[in-house]
N, C-alpha and C positions, 0 to 999 in steps of 0.2 A: 811132817807138814808144819807149817808155821801156825803159831797160836793166833795170829792176827786174822787168819781166815777160818780156822777150825772153830774158834770160840763163838763168833757171831753166827756161824752156820748152825751150830748146835742150838743157840738161843732162838734163831729165826725159824728153823725147820722142825725142831723137836719140842722143846719146852723152855719158856723164858726162865733164866736162872741157871740152866745147864752150862752155858758158856762161861759163867762166872766160876762154876765148879771146875771146869776144865782149866781155867786160869788160876786155880788154886786159891780162889777167894771164896772159901767155903761158907763163911757167915753171910755174905751178901747173896750168894747163890741160894742158900737155904731160905733166906728171907724172901727172895723173889718167888721161889717155888711155893712158899707158904701163902703169899698174897695171891698167886695164881690159883691155888687150891681153894682159898676162901671165895674168890670171885666166881669160880666154877660152881661151888656149892650154893652160893647166893643165887646164881642164875638158874640152877636146877630147881631150887625152892620156889622162885618166882614163876618159872614155867609151869610147875605142877599146880600152883595156885590159880594161874590163868586158865589152864586146861580144866581144872575142877569147876571154875566159875562158868566157863562156856558150856560144859556138859552137865550142869546141875539139873536135877529133876524138875520138870515143869511141863506145862502143856504146850510150850512153844515148839514149833517145827524146826529142828536143827538142820534140815535140808535147805532152808532159806539162808543164804549168805548174809543178808542184812541182819537177821536175828543173831547169828553167830558174831558178826562184827560189833553189834550193839553190846552184847554181853562181854566181849573182849575189852571194849573201850570203857565199860563201866568200872573195870578193875585197874585202870591206868597202867598199861604196859610200858610206860616211859622209863621205868627203872631198869628195864632190860637194855635200853639204849645207853643209860649211864654206866651200867656194868660193862657193856661192850666197849665204850669209850675208855673206861679205866683199864680194861685188859689191853686195848690197843696201845695206850700210853705206856703201860708197863712193858709190853712186848718191845716197843720201839726203844725205850730206855735200855732194856736188857741187851738188845742187839748192838746199839751204839757203845754202851759201856764195855761189853765183851770185846768188841773190835779195838777200842782205844787201849784197854788194858792188855790185850793180846799183842798189839803193836808195840807197846811199851816193854813188855816182857821179851819180845823178839829182839828189840834194840839192845836190851840189857845183855841178852845172851851173845850178841855179836860184839859187845864191848863198846857200842856207840855211846856217845854222851847225849843224854836226854835234856832238852832245854825247856 
């Protein structure tokens, strides 16, 4: 199968950075995998803190959605949106880069001149 199709498919459907590894760009692939891992860990930590803040002990009734939302917004969940935007940007970069590099490698294997 052509690398121009396999590489971005790996990055898009599996894990960002895997397409770069398929394209034999190990350093970039591992760097992308590391960033994805750090974003994942940061997201998990923030989610745990938000859940702990919502379910902290107190006399409030947690069956009331307004109380739950008030506690949630007290702890500013906007960082989760920033982490999601960073992941989406990293994912998009990974897919496009894997496709372009795969296409370049395919052209080199055919003996085409790359301009």
